[in-house]
C-alpha positions as CSV (number, residue, x, y, z in Angstrom):
1,M,-0.3,-0.1,0.1
2,T,1.4,3.2,-0.6
3,V,0.2,5.9,1.4
4,H,1.9,9.0,-0.3
5,S,-0.4,9.9,-2.6
6,I,-2.1,13.4,-2.4
7,D,-6.2,13.5,-4.1
8,A,-5.4,16.2,-6.2
9,D,-8.6,18.4,-5.8
10,H,-6.9,18.9,-2.4
11,S,-3.5,19.7,-4.0
12,H,-5.2,22.4,-6.2
13,A,-6.6,23.6,-3.4
14,Q,-3.4,23.7,-1.3
15,T,-1.2,25.5,-4.0
16,N,-4.4,27.8,-4.6
17,S,-4.1,28.9,-1.0
18,I,-0.2,29.4,-1.6
19,E,-0.8,32.0,-3.9
20,Q,-3.5,33.4,-2.7
21,V,-1.3,34.4,0.5
22,H,1.7,35.3,-1.9
23,T,-0.7,38.0,-3.5
24,V,-1.8,39.0,-0.7
25,A,2.1,39.5,0.4
26,A,2.6,41.5,-2.6
27,S,-0.2,43.9,-2.5
28,D,0.7,44.4,1.1
29,S,4.2,45.0,0.6
30,H,3.2,48.1,-1.3
31,V,1.2,49.6,1.3
32,S,2.9,48.7,4.2
33,G,5.6,51.4,5.4
34,D,7.1,49.3,8.1
35,S,10.2,48.8,5.9
36,N,11.7,45.5,7.8
37,D,8.0,43.1,8.1
38,N,8.4,44.0,4.2
39,R,12.2,43.5,2.7
40,H,11.8,39.8,1.2
41,G,8.1,38.9,-0.2
42,A,9.1,35.4,1.4
43,A,9.2,36.6,5.0
44,T,5.9,38.3,4.9
45,T,4.3,35.2,3.5
46,A,5.5,32.5,6.4
47,R,4.5,35.0,8.4
48,Q,0.9,35.9,7.0
49,W,0.8,31.7,6.7
50,Q,1.3,31.6,10.1
51,V,-1.2,33.8,10.7
52,L,-4.3,31.9,9.1
53,S,-2.9,29.7,10.9
54,Q,-3.2,30.7,14.6
55,L,-7.3,30.5,13.5
56,Q,-10.1,28.6,14.9
57,R,-13.5,27.9,13.1
58,N,-16.0,28.2,16.1
59,R,-13.8,30.1,18.5
60,W,-12.6,34.0,18.1
61,V,-9.2,34.9,18.8
62,G,-7.7,37.3,19.7
63,T,-4.8,39.9,17.7
64,T,-3.0,40.1,21.0
65,H,-2.5,36.4,21.2
66,I,-1.7,36.0,16.6
67,Y,1.0,38.7,18.0
68,E,2.7,36.2,21.4
69,Q,2.0,32.8,18.3
70,L,4.4,34.6,15.9
71,M,6.6,36.0,18.4
72,M,7.3,32.5,20.4
73,A,7.7,31.0,15.9
74,G,10.2,34.2,15.6
75,F,8.5,36.1,13.8
76,Y,9.2,39.7,15.7
77,I,6.9,42.2,14.0
78,S,4.6,44.5,15.9
79,L,0.9,44.0,16.6
80,R,0.6,46.7,14.1
81,T,1.1,44.2,11.7
82,V,-0.3,42.2,12.8
83,Q,-3.5,43.7,12.7
84,R,-2.7,44.9,8.7
85,D,-2.4,40.7,8.3
86,L,-5.6,40.1,9.0
87,N,-7.1,42.6,7.3
88,A,-5.3,42.3,3.8
89,L,-6.0,38.4,4.5
90,A,-9.3,38.8,5.2
91,K,-9.9,40.6,1.0
92,R,-8.8,36.9,-0.3
93,F,-9.8,34.5,2.9
94,P,-12.9,33.2,4.1
95,I,-12.4,34.8,7.6
96,E,-14.1,37.7,9.8
97,K,-13.7,39.8,12.6
98,N,-16.2,40.4,15.7
99,N,-16.8,44.0,17.3
100,A,-15.5,42.7,20.4
101,N,-12.9,45.1,22.0
102,P,-9.8,43.8,22.1
103,Q,-11.2,42.5,18.3
104,G,-11.0,38.8,17.6
105,W,-10.6,36.7,14.2
106,R,-11.1,33.5,12.9
107,W,-12.3,31.1,10.1
108,R,-16.2,31.6,8.6
109,D,-19.0,29.3,9.4
110,D,-19.1,28.7,5.4
111,A,-15.0,28.3,4.6
112,P,-13.9,25.0,2.9
113,L,-11.2,23.2,4.6
114,Q,-9.7,23.5,1.6
115,S,-9.5,26.8,2.3
116,L,-7.4,26.6,5.3
117,P,-3.8,26.6,4.3
118,H,-2.2,25.3,7.8
119,M,-3.0,23.8,11.0
120,N,-3.1,25.2,14.2
121,L,-1.0,23.8,17.1
122,S,-3.9,21.2,19.0
123,Q,-4.6,20.4,15.1
124,A,-1.8,19.5,14.8
125,V,-1.7,17.0,18.0
126,A,-5.0,15.4,17.6
127,F,-3.6,14.3,14.4
128,N,-0.2,13.6,15.7
129,M,-2.4,11.2,18.6
130,V,-4.5,9.7,16.0
131,E,-1.8,8.4,13.5
132,A,0.3,7.2,16.0
133,N,-2.5,4.8,18.4
134,L,-4.9,4.5,15.5
135,T,-3.5,4.0,12.1
136,Q,-3.8,0.2,12.8
137,L,-7.5,0.4,12.8
138,L,-7.7,2.7,9.4
139,P,-8.4,0.9,6.0
140,P,-6.2,2.3,3.2
141,V,-8.6,4.8,1.9
142,I,-8.9,6.7,4.6
143,L,-5.0,6.5,5.5
144,D,-4.7,7.8,1.8
145,E,-6.3,10.7,2.6
146,L,-5.2,10.9,6.6
147,F,-1.3,11.0,4.7
148,P,-0.9,15.1,3.9
149,W,-2.6,15.7,7.3
150,F,0.3,13.4,8.9
151,D,2.6,14.8,7.1
152,L,1.2,18.4,7.7
153,A,0.7,17.7,11.5
154,R,4.6,17.0,11.8
155,R,6.1,19.6,10.1
156,Q,3.4,22.1,12.3
157,L,4.8,19.8,15.3
158,K,8.6,20.2,14.4
159,N,8.6,24.2,14.2
160,S,6.9,24.1,18.1
161,K,8.9,24.2,21.2
162,V,5.8,24.4,23.0
163,T,4.1,21.7,21.6
164,H,6.8,19.4,21.7
165,S,6.9,19.8,25.7
166,W,3.3,18.8,25.6
167,I,3.9,15.3,23.1
168,D,7.2,15.1,25.5
169,R,4.7,14.8,28.2
170,V,1.9,12.1,27.1
171,R,2.6,8.6,26.7
172,I,-0.5,5.8,26.1
173,E,0.3,3.4,28.2
174,P,-1.3,-0.3,28.3
175,A,-2.7,-1.0,31.3
176,T,-1.6,-5.5,31.0
177,Q,2.2,-6.7,30.1
178,P,3.4,-4.9,26.6
179,L,3.6,-7.3,24.2
180,I,5.0,-6.8,20.3
181,A,2.5,-7.3,17.9
182,P,2.8,-10.1,15.5
183,H,3.4,-9.9,11.2
184,I,0.6,-9.4,9.8
185,D,0.4,-9.8,5.4
186,L,0.1,-6.6,4.9
187,V,-1.9,-7.2,1.3
188,S,-4.1,-9.1,3.0
189,K,-4.7,-6.8,5.4
190,D,-5.0,-4.3,3.0
191,N,-7.6,-6.6,1.8
192,I,-9.7,-7.2,4.8
193,Y,-10.2,-4.0,5.4
194,H,-11.5,-2.4,1.6
195,A,-14.1,-5.1,1.3
196,L,-15.0,-4.1,5.0
197,F,-15.2,-0.9,4.0
198,Y,-17.7,-1.5,1.2
199,Q,-19.3,-4.6,2.7
200,L,-18.1,-7.0,0.4
201,Q,-17.4,-10.4,0.7
202,I,-13.8,-12.3,0.8
203,K,-12.0,-15.7,0.5
204,A,-9.5,-16.3,2.6
205,S,-6.5,-18.8,4.2
206,Y,-5.9,-18.8,7.7
207,T,-4.7,-20.9,9.8
208,R,-6.7,-22.0,12.8
209,S,-4.5,-21.5,16.4
210,N,-5.1,-25.0,16.9
211,K,-4.1,-26.2,13.4
212,S,-0.6,-26.5,11.3
213,Q,-2.6,-26.2,8.0
214,A,-4.8,-23.2,5.8
215,S,-8.3,-23.9,5.4
216,E,-9.7,-21.9,3.2
217,Y,-13.2,-20.2,3.9
218,L,-15.8,-18.2,2.5
219,L,-17.0,-14.9,4.9
220,N,-18.8,-11.9,5.4
221,P,-16.6,-9.3,6.9
222,I,-18.6,-7.4,10.2
223,A,-15.9,-4.8,12.4
224,L,-12.5,-4.9,13.3
225,I,-11.9,-5.2,17.2
226,Q,-7.7,-4.7,18.5
227,R,-7.5,-6.4,21.9
228,G,-3.9,-5.0,22.8
229,V,-1.6,-5.5,20.1
230,I,-4.0,-8.3,18.1
231,I,-6.4,-7.2,15.5
232,Y,-9.5,-9.3,15.6
233,L,-11.3,-9.2,12.3
234,L,-15.5,-10.0,13.0
235,A,-17.3,-12.1,10.9
236,T,-20.0,-15.1,9.4
237,R,-18.9,-18.2,7.4
238,T,-21.1,-18.4,4.1
239,D,-21.0,-22.4,4.8
240,D,-23.0,-21.6,7.9
241,P,-27.1,-21.4,8.2
242,K,-27.0,-19.6,11.5
243,A,-24.6,-16.2,10.5
244,T,-22.9,-17.7,14.0
245,I,-20.4,-14.5,14.2
246,R,-16.7,-16.0,14.6
247,T,-13.2,-14.1,15.2
248,F,-10.5,-14.5,13.4
249,A,-6.7,-13.1,13.8
250,L,-5.7,-10.8,11.5
251,H,-2.3,-11.7,11.1
252,R,-3.4,-16.4,10.9
253,F,-4.4,-15.0,7.6
254,A,-1.8,-16.1,4.5
255,S,-3.9,-14.5,2.3
256,V,-7.3,-13.2,1.0
257,E,-9.2,-12.2,-2.3
258,I,-11.5,-9.5,-2.3
259,L,-15.0,-11.2,-3.9
260,E,-17.9,-8.9,-5.6
261,S,-20.9,-10.2,-3.8
262,A,-22.0,-8.1,-1.5
263,A,-20.8,-9.0,2.4
264,Q,-24.2,-10.4,4.6
265,T,-24.4,-8.8,7.7
266,P,-26.7,-10.7,11.2
267,D,-29.9,-8.7,11.3
268,N,-29.8,-6.3,14.2
269,F,-26.7,-6.3,14.7
270,Q,-25.1,-3.6,17.0
271,L,-20.7,-3.8,17.6
272,D,-21.2,-1.9,20.9
273,S,-24.1,-4.5,22.1
274,Y,-22.1,-7.4,20.7
275,L,-19.3,-6.5,22.9
276,D,-21.0,-5.4,25.8
277,A,-22.3,-9.0,26.0
278,G,-18.5,-10.3,26.4
279,G,-18.6,-11.0,23.4
280,M,-14.4,-10.4,22.9
281,G,-13.7,-11.6,26.3
282,F,-13.9,-15.5,25.4
283,S,-15.7,-18.4,27.4
284,H,-14.5,-20.2,29.9
285,P,-14.9,-23.7,29.7
286,L,-16.8,-23.9,33.7
287,F,-19.1,-21.7,32.6
288,G,-21.1,-23.4,30.4
289,E,-22.8,-24.9,33.4
290,L,-24.0,-21.2,34.5
291,P,-27.3,-20.3,33.5
292,N,-26.8,-18.3,29.8
293,H,-23.4,-19.0,29.9
294,G,-22.3,-16.4,32.9
295,K,-23.4,-12.8,31.0
296,N,-24.4,-10.7,33.2
297,T,-23.7,-12.7,36.6
298,A,-23.6,-11.1,40.1
299,I,-20.3,-11.9,41.9
300,E,-18.6,-11.0,45.3
301,L,-15.1,-10.5,45.2
302,Q,-13.2,-10.1,48.2
303,F,-10.5,-8.5,48.8
304,T,-7.4,-7.5,51.4
305,K,-7.8,-3.7,51.6
306,Q,-4.8,-2.7,49.5
307,A,-5.4,-5.2,47.1
308,G,-9.1,-3.9,46.2
309,N,-8.1,-0.4,46.8
310,S,-8.2,0.7,43.1
311,L,-12.1,-0.9,42.4
312,T,-13.1,2.5,45.1
313,E,-11.8,4.6,41.5
314,S,-12.2,2.6,39.0
315,K,-15.7,0.2,38.7
316,L,-16.3,-3.2,37.6
317,S,-20.4,-2.3,36.7
318,D,-21.9,0.7,37.9
319,D,-24.1,-1.3,40.0
320,Q,-21.2,-2.0,42.2
321,T,-21.0,-1.8,45.5
322,V,-18.1,-1.4,47.9
323,T,-17.9,-2.9,51.8
324,L,-15.1,-2.4,54.0
325,N,-14.7,-4.2,56.9
326,D,-11.2,-4.1,58.6
327,D,-8.5,-5.2,56.2
328,M,-11.5,-6.4,54.1
329,L,-13.0,-4.9,51.6
330,T,-16.1,-6.5,49.5
331,I,-16.7,-6.1,46.1
332,Q,-20.0,-6.6,44.6
333,A,-21.0,-6.3,41.2
334,T,-22.9,-7.7,37.9
335,V,-20.4,-8.7,34.7
336,N,-19.9,-11.3,32.7
337,L,-17.8,-14.3,33.4
338,T,-15.2,-14.8,30.9
339,S,-11.3,-16.1,30.6
340,Q,-10.9,-12.3,30.9
341,L,-12.4,-12.2,34.1
342,V,-10.6,-15.5,36.0
343,W,-7.2,-13.7,34.5
344,W,-7.3,-10.9,35.9
345,L,-8.3,-11.6,38.8
346,R,-5.3,-14.3,39.2
347,G,-3.7,-10.9,38.7
348,F,-4.3,-10.2,42.8
349,G,-2.5,-12.9,43.8
350,N,-3.0,-13.7,47.2
351,G,-4.8,-9.7,47.6
352,L,-7.7,-11.8,46.3
353,L,-9.2,-13.9,49.2
354,T,-13.1,-15.2,48.2
355,A,-15.1,-15.0,44.9
356,K,-18.4,-15.4,44.2
357,P,-20.4,-18.0,42.9
358,E,-18.1,-20.9,43.3
359,L,-17.1,-21.3,39.9
360,L,-15.4,-18.3,39.8
361,H,-13.1,-18.6,42.4
362,Q,-12.3,-22.3,41.2
363,A,-11.5,-21.1,37.4
364,V,-9.5,-18.6,39.1
365,L,-7.4,-21.3,41.5
366,D,-7.5,-23.9,39.1
367,K,-5.7,-23.6,36.3
368,S,-5.3,-27.3,34.4
369,F,-8.9,-25.6,32.8
370,D,-6.9,-23.5,30.4
371,H,-5.3,-26.5,28.5
372,K,-8.1,-28.2,27.5
């Protein structure tokens, strides 16, 4: 997949924006009495470009704030020059001012995105975080369109000491042991994303975790879910009359062919409802004995005060209650009983004193069921 292509219309619009700023800079150089600011047309263009980048669509930005941001970016000019730039730019760009004192400026509500030749620092930070954390879940057709904005954000952040300070102080850390993501065949991944985006069926060669050889499947892609470092495709097999929703790990696809036939999604399927019902929690063999396989089950957990203290701030469920007796903390909540819950409870070690129902406590203590 090549993600460096830029949409022709977008490039044309950006070129027009640049030409407009050059035109404003040229005309401004004839009327300005400040020879230091207009000695070089390129410097004026860069400054006015930066002025436009400070404006927002839904909020008034004061000229003093714009002046301060320009000074931080290395443009040593006067407040009067900023005011003169804004008035000149308003003749060629869809920006407007208010009648407040001090005066504020913003992009008009009807300003098309292509009219914005730059992005402000807040937008650059947002695009940078999207690129860092969400690109694995974005289809190539969207990534192709976003790449110019990612590149623009990187260049904007590179020139800002203030934003670099923010980037250096913000991280997203996994709550579990960090793992290295398995290798995914990029062609298969792109085809899966394409098929899901356009709701088309796929023919796939897939190796199940308990098999050594791949099998051929005709699948209806339904949704993508990232769980830790693993990305799963939710899909139904076309040869399954019950249309059972199954999970397929993307790194186990050897090849994927996009078909022309439309994918079929089960009636009334909603991804949030599927997840809320514990669809990705993975079942545990012991819980098959419980009503509805342990879904929406009332549990009671007893912890040492120190071990269970974090649950007084981060709840297991909306109906959770907490009782504190001496050095013991009792949690009551309604959850889905899954293998994920069992593994999480094991992480408390001796800090977990008891668990109800009894099958839940048995699952936590008896690791032999993990290998059956």
